[in-house]
N, C-alpha and C positions, 0 to 999 in steps of 0.2 A: 742495933742502932749504929748508923754510920758515924765514923769519926771524921768530922769535916776537916780537922787540922791535918790528919794523915792524907786525906784526899788533896788538900792544898799542897802539902809537901811533895806528893807524887807529881802533881801538875807542874810545880816549880822544877823538879828534877828533869822531867820530860822536855819542858820548854827550854831549859838551859842546854840540854843535850842537843836539841835541834839547833839552837842558836850558834853553838860552837861548831856543829857539823857543817853549817852553812856560812860560817865566818871565813874571812880571808886573812891569813891562811887558816885552814879548817883545823879543828882539834877535837880529840875525844875527851868529853867532859868527865867521864869516870876516871880516865887516866890522870887528868888534872887533879881530881880529888885525892886519888891514891898518892900522887907525887907530893901533894900538900901534907897529907896525913903522915907520910914517911919522912918528911923534912926536906925532900929534894927541892921543893919549892918553899922558899922562906915565907914566914908569916907576914912580912912587910912587903913582899913582892905583889905588885899589881898585875895579876895574870891577864886581866881584861885589856890592858894596854898592849898586849901582843896580837890581838885579833880584832879584826874590823868587821862591823855589820852596819850597813847603812841604816839611817833612821827609818826609812820606809820598810825595810826588811824586818827590823826590830819590831815595829808596830804590827806588821803582818803576822809574825810568828806569835807575838804576845796575844793579839786579839783572837787568833786561831784557838789558843788554849783556854782563853776566857770563855769563848763560845762552846768549845768542846766539853768543858767541865761544868758548864752551867753557872759561871760566876757572874755573868752579865746581869746587872740589876736594871729593870725597865722603869723603876719608880719616877725618877726625874724626868725621863723621856715622856712618860704619860702625863705628868704635871705640865710639862711644857707644851703638850698638845692642848691641854685645858687653857693655858695662858694664851696661846695663839688663837684658839676658838673664841675666847672672850674679847681679845683686843682687835681681832680682824673679822670676826664673824665666821660662819661656816654653813654647814648644811644639817638638816634633820629629816627623818623619815616622814613621809606623808602618804597615807593610804587613799587612793582614788577609788571610791565606791563603785560597784557595779551599777549600770544604769540602762534603761531602755530609751533609745532615742525617738525622735518624732515619727520615724518610719517603722517603728516597732521592732528594730534590731537590738538585741541585747549585747552590751559591751561588758566584758568581765572586769572585775576590780583588779587593781595592780598596785604594786609598791612603787612610789615615786619619791622625790625629794623636794624641799623647798629651803630657801635661804634663811639663815638665822642672822640678824644684824649684830654688829659688835655690842658689847655691854654698854659701852659709852652711848651709842645711839638709842638702845632700849631704855636706858635710864632717862636720857634727855627727853624722849617721847613721853615717858611716864610723868616726869616733873612738869613738863610743858602744860599738861592738862590740869595740873593742880596748883602751880605756883606762878607768881608774877614773872614775866619774861626776863627782866633785868637781873633776877637772882638765879635763874635756871643754870646758866653756863658755869658759874662759879661753884655752885653746889654740886653739879654734875661731876666736875673735875675732882672734887673732894671725895665723893662717894666712890668713884672709879679708883682713886688712889687707895682708899681704905680696902677695897675688894682685892686689888692686885697685890697690895703688901701683905694682906692676910694669906693669900695663896703662896706668896714668895716665903713667908715665914714658915708655913707648913712644909713646903718643899725642902727648905734648908734645915729644919729642925730634925725631921725624921730621916735617919740614915739607915738605909737598907742595903748599902753596897759595901759592907765590911769585908766580905770574901774577895770581891773584885779588887778592893783597895789593898788588902793584904797581899794578894797575889801579885798585883801590878808593882807595888812597892818593893816587894821581895826580889822581883826580877830587875826593875830599873835601878834600885839602889844597891843591889848585890853585885856579884862578880860577872855580869853579862858583858859580852864584847863591846868595846867602845864604838861610838859612831864617829869618831874623829880620826880620819885616815892619817893625818900628820903624826898624831901620837903613836900609831902603830909603826909607821915608817921610821920614826926616830928610835923607837925601842930596838927594832932589828938592826938598825945601823950602829947604834951605840954598843949593843951586846954581841952582835955577830958580824958586824961590818958588811951586812947584806942590804942591798937595795931592793926592796920588795915592790912588786907591782900590784896595785889595787884596782880592780875593775869595777866601774860603776855600773851595776846591773839594773836593768829595767824592772821596776817593781810590779808591772803588769804581767810579767812572765812567771811570777812565783808559782801560781797554781799549775800552769802548764808544765814547768820543770818538775814539780812534785808528781804530777800525773804520769808523765812520759819518761822520766828518769834518764838513763844513759842514751836513749834514742831521741831525746828532746830535739836536738838541732836538726837531725834528719827529717823528723816529722815536720818541723817549722819550714824547712826548705820545700818539702813536698806540698805543704798547704799554702805557703805564701811566696814561694820562689826564692831565688838566690838572694834577693834583697829583703828578706824577712826581717832582718834587724832594723832596716830603715823604716819598714812598715810599722813595727811595734814602737820605735822611737817617736814617730809622728803621732801615733795613737796616745802615747804617754804625754807628749806635749799638749795635745788637745785636752787630755784629762786634767792635766795641771792647771791649764787655763780655766777650765770649767770649775775646778775647786777654788781657784783664786776668786772667780766671780761669785761663787756661792758664799765664801767667806765675807766678801764685800757686802752682799746682801744681808748676811746675818749681822754684820756690824751696824748696818743702817737700821735694822729692826731694833737692835739693842739700844742704839742711840735715840730712836723714837720712844722706846719703852722708858728709857731714863728721863726723857723730857716729859713723858706723861706722868711718871711717878713724882717728879719734882715740880709739876705745874708750870713748866716752861712753855 
């Protein structure tokens, strides 16, 4: 039988090792542990303040291990699909039967789709056939609110992401490198009177750097020319704008859902 706690501990160790290996300045995580156990690093010393890892890099490495070790829980994502399906409508399968046309030609059956209206529209149409018009709208809103609140209660009550939460919290609240560059600069200045330089690395290049290793820059130049950094910077700016737009759309949907739930 698999010991899941040991697997989580293993993932935490490997994740922290990679984070420190890619931090600025880099460090050997195992050496840090040895120095801590030997007393060379004091119990009150905040080792993470010595090493910088951007928020994007932190998330990238963290999520890589969540995926690699199978900690990612899809429960809430799947329920959110149901919520979106109900509030916005969607599609369902529709089988088109085989038929023979007026000219005697046989057309094979095939799988197609058809639209599914939002739950609000479906309930409204159902009520309209059986209830007086002036009562339909109010009753429809109340029924929709009951349905969506029931789904929300179910989603929030059942917690299937224990391992993902345990792993993420252990990394985020543990001694992982800080994402505050000023903290790192201050530590090195105060302790060693060293002014360290911290490079803001483009997060879109993480995968390429891992794949190509020491030959990374030469490969980038061959692929994209001498101005490869400018190319990737522009690409990152476009992606950031796309992410900001996506967040804005998500906020609008949440706002609309809030209004629906509160009969506004």
